[in-house]
C-alpha positions in Angstrom: 113.4 108.0 78.9 110.4 109.3 80.7 110.7 112.7 82.2 111.9 112.6 85.8 109.4 114.1 88.3 110.4 117.0 90.3 109.8 115.7 93.9 108.1 118.2 96.1 108.9 116.2 99.3 111.2 118.8 100.8 108.2 121.0 101.4 106.9 118.8 104.2 110.3 118.6 106.0 110.7 122.5 105.7 107.4 123.0 107.4 108.0 120.3 110.1 111.7 120.1 110.8 111.2 117.5 113.6 109.9 114.9 111.2 111.6 111.9 112.3 111.1 109.6 109.2 110.0 110.9 105.7 110.3 108.2 103.1 110.9 109.6 99.6 110.3 107.3 96.6 112.6 108.0 93.7 113.0 106.6 90.2 116.2 104.8 90.0 118.7 104.2 87.1 118.3 101.9 85.5 114.5 102.1 85.6 114.2 98.8 87.3 116.1 100.1 90.2 114.2 102.3 92.7 115.4 104.2 95.8 114.0 105.0 99.2 115.5 108.0 100.9 114.8 109.5 104.3 114.3 113.2 104.2 113.6 113.5 107.9 115.7 115.2 110.5 117.8 112.0 111.1 118.7 111.8 107.5 119.0 108.1 107.4 120.3 106.4 104.3 117.7 103.7 104.7 120.6 101.3 103.6 118.5 98.2 104.4 115.5 99.5 102.5 114.2 97.5 99.4 111.2 98.1 97.2 110.6 94.3 96.9 109.7 94.4 93.2 107.1 97.2 93.7 107.0 99.6 90.9 107.9 103.3 91.1 105.0 105.5 90.1 103.7 109.0 90.6 100.7 110.4 92.3 98.9 113.6 91.1 98.0 115.8 94.0 96.5 119.1 93.0 98.7 120.4 90.4 101.7 118.5 91.6 103.2 115.1 91.2 104.9 113.1 93.8 107.0 110.0 93.7 105.1 106.9 94.9 105.5 103.2 95.3 102.9 101.0 93.5 102.1 97.9 95.6 100.5 95.1 93.7 98.7 93.2 96.3 100.8 90.0 96.1 104.3 88.6 95.7 105.9 90.7 98.4 105.8 93.8 96.1 105.9 96.7 98.5 108.4 98.9 100.3 110.4 97.5 103.2 112.7 99.3 105.6 114.6 97.1 108.1 116.9 99.8 109.6 114.2 101.9 111.2 114.8 101.2 114.9 116.8 104.4 115.4 114.0 106.4 113.7 110.8 105.2 115.3 110.5 104.8 119.1 107.1 103.6 120.2 108.1 103.0 123.8 110.5 104.4 126.4 111.2 100.9 127.9 114.5 99.2 127.2 114.9 97.2 124.1 113.5 93.7 124.5 111.9 94.6 127.9 108.2 94.2 128.6 106.5 97.6 128.0 103.6 99.2 129.6 101.1 101.8 128.8 103.0 104.3 131.0 105.9 103.7 128.7 104.1 104.1 125.4 105.3 107.1 123.4 103.0 109.5 121.5 103.4 109.2 117.7 102.0 110.2 114.3 102.0 108.6 110.8 101.1 110.5 107.7 100.7 109.3 104.1 98.9 109.7 100.8 97.3 106.6 99.1 95.1 105.4 96.4 93.6 101.9 96.4 93.4 100.3 93.0 90.5 98.2 94.5 89.1 97.5 97.8 90.7 94.1 99.2 88.7 90.8 99.5 90.0 90.7 103.0 91.6 93.3 105.1 95.1 94.3 104.0 97.8 96.7 105.4 98.8 100.1 104.3 101.8 99.8 106.7 102.9 97.8 109.6 105.9 97.9 112.0 106.3 94.5 113.3 109.0 92.3 115.0 111.2 90.1 112.8 110.3 87.2 115.1 108.6 86.4 118.3 105.3 87.3 119.9 105.9 90.9 120.4 104.1 94.2 119.8 103.5 96.0 116.6 101.8 99.0 114.8 99.2 98.1 112.1 97.1 100.2 109.7 94.5 98.1 107.9 92.2 98.9 104.9 89.0 96.7 105.3 87.2 95.1 102.4 84.2 97.3 103.2 86.2 100.5 102.8 86.9 101.2 106.5 90.2 101.8 108.2 91.7 100.4 111.4 94.7 101.6 113.3 95.9 98.8 115.7 98.4 98.8 118.5 99.3 95.4 119.8 101.1 94.0 122.8 101.3 90.7 120.8 101.9 90.3 117.1 98.4 90.1 115.6 98.8 89.3 111.8 95.2 88.6 110.7 93.8 89.6 114.2 93.6 86.1 115.4 96.0 86.9 118.5 94.9 88.7 121.5 96.0 91.9 123.4 95.5 95.0 121.2 93.6 98.2 120.8 91.8 99.4 117.7 90.4 102.6 116.4 88.0 101.7 113.6 86.3 104.1 111.2 82.9 103.6 109.6 82.6 101.4 106.4 82.5 103.0 103.1 84.8 106.0 103.6 87.4 104.6 101.2 86.5 104.4 97.6 88.7 102.6 94.9 90.8 104.7 92.7 90.5 107.8 94.8 93.2 109.8 96.4 93.3 110.3 100.2 95.6 111.8 102.7 95.6 109.8 106.0 96.9 110.9 109.4 96.9 108.7 112.6 98.0 109.9 116.0 98.3 108.2 119.4 98.6 110.1 122.7 100.3 107.2 124.7 97.3 106.8 127.0 96.1 103.4 125.8 92.4 102.6 124.9 90.7 105.8 123.4 94.1 107.5 122.5 94.0 107.0 118.8 92.7 109.6 116.3 92.3 109.2 112.5 92.2 112.0 110.0 91.2 111.7 106.5 92.0 114.6 104.1 92.6 116.8 107.1 89.4 116.1 108.9 89.1 114.3 112.1 86.9 111.0 111.8 84.7 109.5 114.3 86.1 106.1 115.3 85.1 103.2 117.5 87.7 102.3 120.2 87.8 98.6 121.1 90.2 96.4 123.2 90.8 92.7 122.4 92.4 90.8 125.3 94.4 93.1 127.6 96.5 95.8 125.9 99.6 96.3 128.1 101.7 98.7 126.1 104.0 98.6 123.2 107.0 96.4 123.5 110.0 98.5 122.4 111.7 95.6 120.4 114.0 97.2 117.9 114.5 94.2 115.6 111.5 95.1 113.5 110.6 95.8 109.9 108.6 98.7 108.6 106.5 97.4 105.7 104.9 100.2 103.6 102.0 98.4 101.8 101.9 95.1 103.6 102.1 92.9 106.6 102.9 89.2 106.0 100.8 88.1 103.1 98.1 90.8 103.4 99.4 93.3 101.0 97.9 96.6 99.8 97.0 97.0 96.2 97.6 100.5 95.0 99.9 103.6 95.5 101.4 105.1 98.6 103.5 108.4 98.7 104.8 110.9 101.2 105.1 108.4 104.0 106.1 110.2 107.3 106.4 109.5 111.0 106.7 111.8 114.0 107.7 110.7 117.6 104.9 113.0 119.0 101.2 113.5 118.5 100.5 116.1 116.0 97.5 118.4 116.6 94.5 118.6 114.3 95.8 121.9 112.9 99.1 120.4 112.2 97.5 117.4 110.3 95.5 119.9 108.4 98.6 121.8 107.6 100.4 118.7 106.1 97.2 118.2 104.0 97.3 121.8 102.7 101.2 121.8 102.0 100.9 118.8 99.7 97.8 119.9 98.0 
């Protein structure tokens, strides 16, 4: 039996006790069974979480190894959490109500990833989208030219064909296949221009755009958090140390996360 990896995930939670969701990827027994655990302050069991046939793997970061999920780019092989409504609060509006920018809440996502190859078309490092209906969502896209886009949508966008969303887009070519990166994205809850993107602890220049009219995030709680996918546009590569905060982390804090893990 392969030697089990000593998971260092607790270091992040120790440094940031207000982590709202911290998904830990563990090797299960038997080896075909893998486990998602929440190490965040809510200590959710993630009882509705699945790995959808994705493989357990490890990522080497500096001199340490971390449990990771290996997404295969097709066949719904990624991590899925369907009971995250009590962990991620993108809006202060009532469940199912029509949100507004004034009711948007600040937030931060943090993760490590390595793309096996750049996609032929844009795919998703993660998405938090409704189970049904034309409601809002959070989407992090990896483009086919090696750029990143963080998207907040009043309407579900899928491949981007629907209207009413704001984007923060990086330059092309910043992501190279088979190279490890730490990514942090923050939102200050002020609408267009409020998104920041950090790569390996450094703030990136981004282009802010609005399609249609962004009117704030709808607080629909019947949503799925897909780590490595949205619909059929699935990431191909590894993702580890996925974390969420119900506040906007500062540049210093993002850098601290990067330094903790490395």
